[in-house]
ZAGURO-184520 format. One record per atom (N, C-alpha, C): residue in one letter; x, y, z; chain. Coordinates in nm, 2 decimals, padded with zeros to 4 digits. Atoms other than C-alpha are relative to their C-alpha. Layout:
<rs>
   r       px       py       pz   c
   A        X        Y        Z   A
...
</rs>
This chain:
<rs>
   r       px       py       pz   c
   M    00.01    00.02    00.14   A
   M   -01.41    03.53    05.31   A
   M    00.04   -00.14   -00.04   A
   V   -00.03    00.14    00.04   A
   V   -01.41    03.19    05.14   A
   V    00.11    00.02   -00.12   A
   S   -00.10   -00.01    00.11   A
   S   -01.09    03.14    04.93   A
   S   -00.05   -00.07   -00.12   A
   T    00.04    00.07    00.13   A
   T   -01.15    03.06    04.56   A
   T    00.12   -00.06   -00.07   A
   S   -00.12    00.06    00.07   A
   S   -00.79    02.94    04.49   A
   S   -00.02   -00.15    00.01   A
   P    00.01    00.15   -00.01   A
   P   -00.77    02.57    04.41   A
   P    00.08   -00.06    00.11   A
   G   -00.07    00.07   -00.11   A
   G   -00.68    02.34    04.69   A
   G    00.09   -00.10   -00.06   A
   P   -00.10    00.10    00.05   A
   P   -00.42    02.06    04.66   A
   P   -00.06   -00.10   -00.09   A
   V    00.06    00.10    00.09   A
   V   -00.66    01.81    04.51   A
   V   -00.03    00.06   -00.13   A
   T    00.04   -00.07    00.12   A
   T   -00.79    02.06    04.26   A
   T    00.12    00.03   -00.09   A
   R   -00.12   -00.03    00.08   A
   R   -00.44    02.16    04.16   A
   R    00.05   -00.13   -00.07   A
   R   -00.04    00.13    00.06   A
   R   -00.35    01.79    04.10   A
   R   -00.08   -00.03   -00.12   A
   A    00.10    00.04    00.11   A
   A   -00.66    01.74    03.89   A
   A    00.03    00.09   -00.12   A
   L   -00.03   -00.09    00.11   A
   L   -00.58    02.05    03.69   A
   L    00.13   -00.04   -00.07   A
   G   -00.13    00.04    00.06   A
   G   -00.22    01.93    03.64   A
   G   -00.02   -00.12   -00.09   A
   A    00.02    00.13    00.08   A
   A   -00.34    01.59    03.52   A
   A   -00.07    00.04   -00.13   A
   L    00.07   -00.04    00.12   A
   L   -00.57    01.76    03.27   A
   L    00.09    00.06   -00.10   A
   I   -00.10   -00.07    00.08   A
   I   -00.29    01.98    03.14   A
   I    00.10   -00.10   -00.06   A
   L   -00.09    00.10    00.05   A
   L   -00.05    01.69    03.11   A
   L   -00.07   -00.10   -00.10   A
   G    00.07    00.08    00.09   A
   G   -00.32    01.48    02.95   A
   G   -00.02    00.06   -00.14   A
   A    00.01   -00.07    00.12   A
   A   -00.38    01.74    02.69   A
   A    00.13    00.01   -00.08   A
   A   -00.13   -00.01    00.06   A
   A   -00.01    01.78    02.62   A
   A    00.03   -00.14   -00.06   A
   A   -00.04    00.13    00.04   A
   A    00.02    01.40    02.58   A
   A   -00.09   -00.05   -00.12   A
   A    00.09    00.05    00.10   A
   A   -00.27    01.36    02.34   A
   A    00.06   -00.01   -00.14   A
   P   -00.06    00.01    00.13   A
   P   -00.08    01.44    02.02   A
   P    00.10   -00.11   -00.01   A
   A   -00.10    00.11    00.00   A
   A    00.20    01.20    02.12   A
   A   -00.07   -00.13    00.00   A
   F    00.08    00.12    00.00   A
   F   -00.06    00.93    02.19   A
   F   -00.05   -00.03   -00.14   A
   A    00.06    00.01    00.14   A
   A   -00.22    00.99    01.85   A
   A    00.11   -00.05   -00.10   A
   A   -00.11    00.03    00.10   A
   A    00.12    00.97    01.68   A
   A    00.05   -00.15    00.02   A
   T   -00.05    00.14   -00.02   A
   T    00.19    00.62    01.84   A
   T   -00.10   -00.10   -00.04   A
   R    00.10    00.10    00.04   A
   R   -00.13    00.46    01.72   A
   R    00.05   -00.06   -00.13   A
   P   -00.04    00.07    00.12   A
   P   -00.07    00.20    01.45   A
   P   -00.04    00.07   -00.13   A
   R    00.03   -00.06    00.13   A
   R   -00.05    00.35    01.10   A
   R   -00.02   -00.12   -00.10   A
   V    00.04    00.11    00.08   A
   V   -00.22    00.11    00.87   A
   V    00.03    00.02   -00.15   A
   V   -00.03    00.01    00.14   A
   V   -00.09    00.03    00.52   A
   V   -00.08   -00.11   -00.06   A
   T    00.08    00.10    00.07   A
   T   -00.34   -00.16    00.30   A
   T    00.06   -00.03   -00.14   A
   M   -00.05    00.03    00.13   A
   M   -00.22   -00.35    00.00   A
   M   -00.12   -00.06   -00.08   A
   L    00.11    00.04    00.08   A
   L   -00.50   -00.37   -00.26   A
   L    00.06   -00.07   -00.12   A
   G   -00.07    00.06    00.11   A
   G   -00.38   -00.63   -00.51   A
   G   -00.06   -00.13   -00.04   A
   D    00.04    00.13    00.05   A
   D   -00.40   -00.98   -00.66   A
   D    00.07   -00.11    00.07   A
   S   -00.06    00.12   -00.06   A
   S   -00.23   -01.31   -00.61   A
   S    00.14    00.03    00.07   A
   I   -00.13   -00.03   -00.06   A
   I    00.11   -01.15   -00.54   A
   I   -00.02    00.06    00.14   A
   T    00.03   -00.05   -00.13   A
   T   -00.04   -00.95   -00.26   A
   T   -00.05   -00.10    00.09   A
   A    00.06    00.11   -00.08   A
   A   -00.24   -01.25   -00.14   A
   A    00.10   -00.11    00.04   A
   G   -00.10    00.10   -00.04   A
   G    00.08   -01.46   -00.12   A
   G   -00.02   -00.13   -00.05   A
   Y    00.03    00.12    00.07   A
   Y   -00.01   -01.72   -00.37   A
   Y    00.12   -00.10    00.02   A
   G   -00.10    00.11   -00.01   A
   G    00.18   -02.05   -00.30   A
   G    00.09    00.02    00.12   A
   L   -00.09   -00.03   -00.11   A
   L    00.34   -01.91    00.02   A
   L   -00.08    00.00    00.14   A
   P    00.06   -00.02   -00.13   A
   P    00.27   -01.93    00.40   A
   P   -00.02    00.15    00.03   A
   A    00.04   -00.14   -00.03   A
   A    00.12   -01.61    00.54   A
   A    00.13    00.08    00.05   A
   R   -00.12   -00.08   -00.05   A
   R    00.46   -01.52    00.71   A
   R    00.09    00.04   -00.11   A
   D   -00.09   -00.04    00.11   A
   D    00.63   -01.51    00.37   A
   D   -00.07    00.08   -00.11   A
   A    00.08   -00.08    00.09   A
   A    00.35   -01.32    00.19   A
   A    00.05    00.14    00.00   A
   L   -00.05   -00.13    00.01   A
   L    00.42   -00.97    00.08   A
   L   -00.04    00.09    00.11   A
   P    00.04   -00.09   -00.12   A
   P    00.21   -00.79    00.35   A
   P    00.09   -00.02    00.12   A
   A   -00.08    00.03   -00.12   A
   A    00.40   -00.97    00.63   A
   A    00.14    00.04   -00.02   A
   R   -00.14   -00.04    00.02   A
   R    00.74   -00.91    00.47   A
   R    00.02    00.15   -00.01   A
   L   -00.01   -00.14    00.01   A
   L    00.67   -00.55    00.40   A
   L   -00.01    00.06    00.14   A
   E    00.01   -00.05   -00.14   A
   E    00.56   -00.50    00.76   A
   E    00.13   -00.02    00.08   A
   A   -00.13    00.03   -00.07   A
   A    00.88   -00.66    00.88   A
   A    00.11    00.10   -00.03   A
   V   -00.10   -00.11    00.04   A
   V    01.09   -00.41    00.68   A
   V   -00.04    00.13    00.06   A
   L    00.04   -00.13   -00.06   A
   L    00.88   -00.12    00.79   A
   L    00.02    00.02    00.15   A
   A   -00.02    00.00   -00.14   A
   A    00.94   -00.21    01.15   A
   A    00.13    00.09    00.03   A
   R   -00.12   -00.08   -00.02   A
   R    01.28   -00.04    01.10   A
   R   -00.02    00.14   -00.06   A
   L    00.01   -00.13    00.07   A
   L    01.18    00.24    00.86   A
   L   -00.12    00.09    00.05   A
   A    00.12   -00.07   -00.04   A
   A    00.84    00.33    01.00   A
   A   -00.06   -00.07    00.12   A
   P    00.05    00.08   -00.11   A
   P    00.80    00.19    01.35   A
   P   -00.14    00.02    00.03   A
   G    00.14   -00.01   -00.04   A
   G    00.45    00.11    01.45   A
   G   -00.10   -00.02   -00.12   A
   A    00.09    00.02    00.12   A
   A    00.32    00.07    01.09   A
   A   -00.05   -00.15   -00.01   A
   R    00.06    00.14    00.02   A
   R    00.09   -00.23    01.02   A
   R   -00.04   -00.01   -00.14   A
   V    00.04    00.02    00.14   A
   V    00.03   -00.38    00.68   A
   V   -00.11   -00.10    00.00   A
   R    00.12    00.09    00.02   A
   R   -00.30   -00.53    00.59   A
   R   -00.01   -00.04   -00.14   A
   G    00.01    00.06    00.14   A
   G   -00.33   -00.76    00.29   A
   G   -00.15    00.01   -00.04   A
   A    00.13    00.00    00.07   A
   A   -00.63   -00.70    00.06   A
   A    00.02   -00.05   -00.14   A
   G   -00.03    00.05    00.13   A
   G   -00.52   -00.92   -00.22   A
   G   -00.10   -00.12   -00.03   A
   V    00.09    00.11    00.05   A
   V   -00.75   -01.16   -00.42   A
   V    00.07   -00.06   -00.12   A
   S   -00.06    00.07    00.11   A
   S   -00.59   -01.42   -00.64   A
   S   -00.09    00.01   -00.13   A
   G    00.07   -00.01    00.12   A
   G   -00.69   -01.37   -01.00   A
   G   -00.07    00.13   -00.03   A
   D    00.08   -00.13    00.01   A
   D   -00.83   -01.02   -00.94   A
   D    00.06    00.09   -00.11   A
   T   -00.04   -00.10    00.10   A
   T   -00.81   -00.77   -01.23   A
   T   -00.02    00.14    00.06   A
   S    00.02   -00.14   -00.04   A
   S   -00.82   -00.39   -01.20   A
   S   -00.15    00.02    00.02   A
   A    00.15   -00.01   -00.01   A
   A   -01.20   -00.42   -01.26   A
   A   -00.05   -00.05    00.13   A
   G    00.04    00.06   -00.13   A
   G   -01.23   -00.65   -00.96   A
   G    00.04    00.09    00.12   A
   G   -00.04   -00.09   -00.11   A
   G   -01.03   -00.41   -00.74   A
   G   -00.09    00.12    00.01   A
   A    00.08   -00.12    00.00   A
   A   -01.24   -00.12   -00.85   A
   A   -00.14   -00.03    00.06   A
   A    00.13    00.04   -00.05   A
   A   -01.56   -00.31   -00.76   A
   A    00.00   -00.02    00.15   A
   R    00.00    00.03   -00.15   A
   R   -01.44   -00.39   -00.40   A
   R    00.08    00.10    00.08   A
   V   -00.09   -00.09   -00.07   A
   V   -01.22   -00.10   -00.31   A
   V   -00.06    00.06    00.12   A
   D    00.06   -00.06   -00.11   A
   D   -01.47    00.06   -00.08   A
   D   -00.01   -00.08    00.12   A
   F    00.01    00.08   -00.12   A
   F   -01.50   -00.24    00.15   A
   F    00.13   -00.08    00.02   A
   S   -00.12    00.07   -00.03   A
   S   -01.16   -00.40    00.10   A
   S    00.10    00.09    00.07   A
   V   -00.09   -00.09   -00.07   A
   V   -00.97   -00.09    00.21   A
   V   -00.08    00.07    00.11   A
   Q    00.07   -00.05   -00.12   A
   Q   -01.09   -00.01    00.56   A
   Q    00.03    00.15    00.03   A
   N    00.00   -00.14   -00.03   A
   N   -01.14    00.34    00.70   A
   N    00.12    00.04    00.08   A
   D   -00.11   -00.04   -00.08   A
   D   -00.84    00.33    00.93   A
   D    00.13    00.00   -00.08   A
   T   -00.12    00.00    00.09   A
   T   -00.60    00.30    00.63   A
   T    00.06    00.14   -00.02   A
   A   -00.07   -00.12    00.03   A
   A   -00.34    00.57    00.61   A
   A    00.06    00.01   -00.14   A
   V   -00.06    00.01    00.14   A
   V   -00.16    00.46    00.29   A
   V   -00.05   -00.13   -00.06   A
   C    00.05    00.12    00.07   A
   C   -00.30    00.22    00.03   A
   C    00.10   -00.02   -00.12   A
   V   -00.08    00.04    00.12   A
   V   -00.06    00.04   -00.21   A
   V   -00.09   -00.07   -00.10   A
   V    00.09    00.06    00.11   A
   V   -00.26   -00.03   -00.53   A
   V    00.09   -00.08   -00.09   A
   A   -00.09    00.09    00.08   A
   A   -00.09   -00.33   -00.69   A
   A   -00.09   -00.09   -00.08   A
   L    00.09    00.07    00.09   A
   L   -00.33   -00.43   -00.96   A
   L    00.04    00.02   -00.15   A
   G   -00.03   -00.01    00.14   A
   G   -00.30   -00.49   -01.34   A
   G    00.07   -00.12   -00.06   A
   G   -00.07    00.12    00.05   A
   G   -00.10   -00.81   -01.36   A
   G   -00.09   -00.09   -00.08   A
   N    00.09    00.09    00.07   A
   N   -00.40   -01.02   -01.45   A
   N   -00.06    00.07   -00.12   A
   D    00.04   -00.07    00.12   A
   D   -00.51   -00.75   -01.70   A
   D    00.10   -00.03   -00.11   A
   L   -00.10    00.02    00.09   A
   L   -00.18   -00.80   -01.86   A
   L    00.00   -00.14   -00.06   A
   L    00.00    00.14    00.04   A
   L   -00.19   -01.18   -01.86   A
   L   -00.12   -00.03   -00.10   A
   R    00.12    00.03    00.08   A
   R   -00.54   -01.17   -02.02   A
   R    00.00    00.09   -00.13   A
   G    00.00   -00.09    00.12   A
   G   -00.44   -00.91   -02.28   A
   G   -00.11    00.10   -00.01   A
   L    00.11   -00.09    00.00   A
   L   -00.71   -00.67   -02.17   A
   L    00.05    00.14   -00.06   A
   D   -00.03   -00.14    00.06   A
   D   -00.73   -00.32   -02.33   A
   D    00.06    00.09    00.11   A
   P   -00.06   -00.09   -00.10   A
   P   -00.49   -00.09   -02.14   A
   P   -00.09    00.12    00.04   A
   K    00.09   -00.11   -00.03   A
   K   -00.75    00.18   -02.16   A
   K   -00.10   -00.04    00.11   A
   Q    00.09    00.05   -00.10   A
   Q   -00.98   -00.04   -01.95   A
   Q    00.07    00.00    00.14   A
   T   -00.09    00.00   -00.12   A
   T   -00.70   -00.09   -01.70   A
   T    00.01    00.14    00.06   A
   Q   -00.02   -00.14   -00.05   A
   Q   -00.64    00.28   -01.68   A
   Q   -00.13    00.06    00.06   A
   A    00.13   -00.05   -00.05   A
   A   -01.01    00.36   -01.63   A
   A   -00.03   -00.06    00.14   A
   N    00.03    00.07   -00.13   A
   N   -01.04    00.10   -01.35   A
   N    00.10    00.06    00.11   A
   L   -00.10   -00.05   -00.10   A
   L   -00.72    00.22   -01.17   A
   L   -00.03    00.15    00.03   A
   D    00.04   -00.14   -00.02   A
   D   -00.84    00.58   -01.21   A
   D   -00.11    00.01    00.10   A
   R    00.11    00.01   -00.10   A
   R   -01.16    00.49   -01.03   A
   R    00.05   -00.03    00.14   A
   I   -00.05    00.04   -00.13   A
   I   -00.97    00.32   -00.75   A
   I    00.07    00.12    00.07   A
   I   -00.08   -00.11   -00.06   A
   I   -00.74    00.62   -00.70   A
   I   -00.10    00.11    00.04   A
   R    00.10   -00.11   -00.04   A
   R   -01.03    00.87   -00.70   A
   R   -00.08   -00.04    00.12   A
   R    00.07    00.05   -00.11   A
   R   -01.22    00.66   -00.45   A
   R    00.08    00.02    00.13   A
   L   -00.09   -00.01   -00.12   A
   L   -00.92    00.64   -00.21   A
   L    00.03    00.14    00.04   A
   R   -00.03   -00.14   -00.03   A
   R   -00.83    01.01   -00.24   A
   R   -00.12    00.07    00.06   A
   A    00.12   -00.06   -00.06   A
   A   -01.19    01.10   -00.17   A
   A   -00.02   -00.03    00.15   A
   R    00.00    00.04   -00.14   A
   R   -01.15    00.92    00.16   A
   R    00.13    00.05    00.07   A
   E   -00.12   -00.06   -00.06   A
   E   -00.82    01.11    00.23   A
   E    00.10   -00.11    00.03   A
   I   -00.09    00.11   -00.01   A
   I   -00.62    00.79    00.19   A
   I    00.12    00.02   -00.10   A
   T   -00.12   -00.02    00.08   A
   T   -00.26    00.84    00.06   A
   T    00.02   -00.13   -00.09   A
   V   -00.01    00.11    00.09   A
   V   -00.20    00.63   -00.25   A
   V    00.14   -00.02   -00.05   A
   V   -00.12    00.04    00.07   A
   V    00.11    00.45   -00.37   A
   V   -00.04   -00.10   -00.11   A
   L    00.04    00.08    00.12   A
   L    00.06    00.31   -00.72   A
   L    00.11   -00.08   -00.05   A
   A   -00.10    00.09    00.04   A
   A    00.26    00.01   -00.80   A
   A   -00.02   -00.04   -00.15   A
   G    00.01    00.03    00.15   A
   G    00.32   -00.03   -01.18   A
   G    00.06   -00.14   -00.03   A
   L   -00.06    00.12    00.05   A
   L    00.43   -00.32   -01.39   A
   L    00.06    00.03   -00.14   A
   T   -00.06   -00.01    00.13   A
   T    00.66   -00.35   -01.69   A
   T   -00.04   -00.12   -00.08   A
   A    00.04    00.11    00.09   A
   A    00.51   -00.55   -01.97   A
   A    00.11   -00.05   -00.09   A
   P   -00.10    00.05    00.09   A
   P    00.74   -00.78   -02.16   A
   P   -00.03    00.03   -00.15   A
   T    00.01   -00.03    00.14   A
   T    00.80   -00.68   -02.52   A
   T   -00.04   -00.12   -00.09   A
   A    00.03    00.12    00.07   A
   A    00.74   -01.04   -02.62   A
   A   -00.15   -00.01   -00.04   A
   I    00.15    00.01    00.03   A
   I    00.36   -00.98   -02.61   A
   I   -00.03    00.10   -00.11   A
   G    00.03   -00.10    00.11   A
   G    00.40   -00.70   -02.87   A
   G    00.05    00.13    00.05   A
   R   -00.06   -00.12   -00.04   A
   R    00.59   -00.38   -02.85   A
   R   -00.10    00.11    00.02   A
   G    00.10   -00.10   -00.01   A
   G    00.29   -00.16   -02.91   A
   G   -00.09   -00.02    00.13   A
   Y    00.08    00.03   -00.12   A
   Y    00.08   -00.33   -02.64   A
   Y    00.08    00.03    00.13   A
   A   -00.08   -00.02   -00.12   A
   A    00.37   -00.33   -02.39   A
   A    00.02    00.15    00.03   A
   R   -00.02   -00.14   -00.02   A
   R    00.43    00.04   -02.45   A
   R   -00.13    00.07    00.06   A
   E    00.13   -00.06   -00.04   A
   E    00.06    00.13   -02.41   A
   E   -00.03   -00.04    00.15   A
   F    00.03    00.04   -00.13   A
   F    00.02   -00.08   -02.10   A
   F    00.10    00.06    00.10   A
   G   -00.10   -00.06   -00.09   A
   G    00.34    00.05   -01.94   A
   G   -00.02    00.14    00.03   A
   A    00.02   -00.15   -00.01   A
   A    00.23    00.41   -01.99   A
   A   -00.12    00.03    00.10   A
   V    00.12   -00.02   -00.09   A
   V   -00.09    00.35   -01.78   A
   V    00.04    00.06    00.14   A
   F   -00.03   -00.03   -00.14   A
   F    00.08    00.38   -01.44   A
   F    00.07    00.14    00.01   A
   P   -00.05   -00.14   -00.01   A
   P    00.30    00.70   -01.49   A
   P   -00.10    00.10   -00.03   A
   T    00.10   -00.10    00.04   A
   T    00.01    00.87   -01.66   A
   T   -00.09    00.03    00.12   A
   L    00.09   -00.02   -00.11   A
   L   -00.22    00.81   -01.37   A
   L    00.07    00.07    00.12   A
   A   -00.07   -00.06   -00.11   A
   A    00.04    00.90   -01.11   A
   A    00.02    00.15   -00.02   A
   Q   -00.01   -00.14    00.03   A
   Q    00.10    01.23   -01.28   A
   Q   -00.13    00.07    00.00   A
   Q    00.13   -00.06    00.00   A
   Q   -00.27    01.30   -01.33   A
   Q   -00.05    00.03    00.15   A
   H    00.05   -00.01   -00.14   A
   H   -00.35    01.24   -00.96   A
   H    00.10    00.04    00.10   A
   H   -00.11   -00.04   -00.09   A
   H   -00.02    01.35   -00.81   A
   H    00.01   -00.10    00.12   A
   V   -00.03    00.10   -00.10   A
   V    00.03    01.02   -00.63   A
   V    00.13   -00.06   -00.02   A
   T   -00.13    00.06    00.01   A
   T    00.35    00.83   -00.56   A
   T   -00.01   -00.12   -00.09   A
   L   -00.01    00.12    00.09   A
   L    00.45    00.58   -00.83   A
   L    00.12   -00.08    00.04   A
   Y   -00.11    00.10   -00.01   A
   Y    00.65    00.27   -00.77   A
   Y    00.00   -00.07   -00.13   A
   P    00.01    00.04    00.14   A
   P    00.73    00.19   -01.13   A
   P   -00.03   -00.14   -00.03   A
   N    00.01    00.15    00.04   A
   N    00.76   -00.19   -01.13   A
   N    00.00   -00.08    00.13   A
   L    00.01    00.08   -00.12   A
   L    00.64   -00.41   -00.85   A
   L    00.09   -00.12    00.00   A
   L   -00.08    00.12    00.01   A
   L    00.84   -00.70   -00.98   A
   L    00.15    00.03   -00.04   A
   A   -00.14   -00.04    00.03   A
   A    01.17   -00.51   -01.03   A
   A    00.09   -00.08    00.08   A
   G   -00.10    00.08   -00.06   A
   G    01.46   -00.73   -00.96   A
   G   -00.04   -00.14    00.03   A
   V    00.05    00.13   -00.03   A
   V    01.25   -01.04   -00.94   A
   V   -00.05   -00.07   -00.13   A
   A    00.06    00.06    00.12   A
   A    01.07   -01.10   -01.28   A
   A    00.11   -00.06   -00.09   A
   G   -00.09    00.06    00.09   A
   G    01.25   -01.34   -01.50   A
   G    00.11   -00.08    00.06   A
   D   -00.10    00.06   -00.07   A
   D    01.48   -01.47   -01.23   A
   D   -00.05   -00.13    00.06   A
   P    00.06    00.12   -00.05   A
   P    01.41   -01.84   -01.17   A
   P    00.03   -00.03    00.15   A
   R   -00.04    00.01   -00.14   A
   R    01.59   -01.82   -00.83   A
   R   -00.10    00.07    00.09   A
   L    00.08   -00.08   -00.08   A
   L    01.33   -01.57   -00.71   A
   L   -00.15   -00.02   -00.03   A
   N    00.14    00.03    00.04   A
   N    01.01   -01.72   -00.86   A
   N   -00.04   -00.15    00.02   A
   Q    00.05    00.13   -00.01   A
   Q    00.79   -02.02   -00.81   A
   Q    00.01   -00.07   -00.14   A
   R   -00.02    00.07    00.12   A
   R    00.78   -02.29   -01.08   A
   R   -00.08    00.05   -00.12   A
   D    00.08   -00.05    00.11   A
   D    00.51   -02.11   -01.28   A
   D    00.07    00.12   -00.06   A
   G   -00.07   -00.11    00.06   A
   G    00.76   -01.83   -01.35   A
   G   -00.07    00.13    00.01   A
   I    00.08   -00.12   -00.01   A
   I    00.50   -01.57   -01.25   A
   I    00.00    00.05    00.14   A
   H    00.02   -00.04   -00.14   A
   H    00.46   -01.57   -00.87   A
   H    00.14   -00.01    00.07   A
   P   -00.12    00.01   -00.07   A
   P    00.76   -01.48   -00.66   A
   P    00.00   -00.10    00.12   A
   N   -00.02    00.09   -00.12   A
   N    00.89   -01.73   -00.40   A
   N    00.03    00.09    00.12   A
   A   -00.03   -00.08   -00.12   A
   A    00.98   -01.63   -00.05   A
   A    00.12    00.09   -00.02   A
   A   -00.12   -00.08    00.03   A
   A    01.32   -01.50   -00.16   A
   A   -00.04    00.12   -00.09   A
   G    00.05   -00.10    00.08   A
   G    01.15   -01.30   -00.43   A
   G   -00.08    00.11    00.07   A
   V    00.08   -00.09   -00.08   A
   V    00.90   -01.15   -00.19   A
   V    00.09    00.09    00.08   A
   T   -00.09   -00.08   -00.08   A
   T    01.18   -01.04    00.03   A
   T    00.07    00.11   -00.08   A
   V   -00.06   -00.10    00.09   A
   V    01.34   -00.85   -00.26   A
   V   -00.10    00.11   -00.02   A
   I    00.10   -00.10    00.02   A
   I    01.01   -00.68   -00.34   A
   I   -00.02    00.09    00.12   A
   A    00.02   -00.08   -00.12   A
   A    00.95   -00.58    00.02   A
   A    00.11    00.10    00.03   A
   A   -00.12   -00.09   -00.03   A
   A    01.30   -00.44    00.06   A
   A    00.00    00.12   -00.09   A
   R    00.00   -00.11    00.10   A
   R    01.26   -00.22   -00.25   A
   R   -00.12    00.09    00.02   A
   L    00.12   -00.08   -00.01   A
   L    00.90   -00.11   -00.18   A
   L   -00.01    00.07    00.13   A
   A    00.02   -00.05   -00.13   A
   A    00.93   -00.04    00.19   A
   A    00.05    00.15    00.01   A
   P   -00.04   -00.14   -00.01   A
   P    01.13    00.29    00.16   A
   P   -00.10    00.10   -00.06   A
   V    00.10   -00.09    00.07   A
   V    00.86    00.43   -00.08   A
   V   -00.12    00.01    00.09   A
   V    00.12    00.00   -00.09   A
   V    00.58    00.33    00.16   A
   V    00.04    00.08    00.13   A
   A   -00.04   -00.08   -00.12   A
   A    00.78    00.47    00.46   A
   A   -00.01    00.15   -00.02   A
   K    00.00   -00.14    00.04   A
   K    00.82    00.80    00.28   A
   K   -00.15    00.05   -00.01   A
   A    00.14   -00.04    00.01   A
   A    00.45    00.81    00.21   A
   A   -00.07    00.02    00.14   A
   L    00.05   -00.01   -00.14   A
   L    00.37    00.75    00.58   A
   L    00.06    00.13    00.06   A
   A   -00.07   -00.12   -00.06   A
   A    00.62    01.02    00.69   A
   A   -00.06    00.13   -00.05   A
   T    00.06   -00.12    00.07   A
   T    00.48    01.27    00.44   A
   T   -00.14    00.03    00.06   A
   R    00.13   -00.01   -00.05   A
   R    00.13    01.20    00.56   A
   R    00.00    00.05    00.14   A
   R    00.00   -00.04   -00.14   A
   R    00.22    01.24    00.93   A
   R    00.04    00.15    00.01   A
</rs>
């Protein structure tokens, strides 16, 4: 009678298959988790070398909080929320796990209707969520010098959208930086390298939590 039990080579092959199957989830977990920043000149690193731009500094902080995470910059200087809505499908690539939406600053500078900003950001969030990409919405605090009514209406856009779509809100991208000449470039609008470091340090825990929750 011919034995049907697996020989030594067959056993080794079976063992390799079993070990390979067991290792598959671990391998998947170690693949780079991509964070895309969809934004304007602050994301693009206006006036700064690439190493000091926000995507690079955020990735550096995430190296401690979310090892293996990679940050991809998708910032266009001068972009409004409408511009971001028009390019979200190709600017945010399919391997993105978390997208930080950091738009609205140029809407504010141009005095655009906050209702338009809200509609554009709403479209962006809907498109990202339809692709199963986790969203972190970065808001902005409008200075009351532009008018208390406008500042209040503009500031309400971000928490309103976060609540409606159940996405994570980072209330003010420029918290701790805006208005401080030591942390901004000469134009008083764009953060310098030190300012970007502050933003990255504050934003990173929020992004790391979003990555951990997703995993």
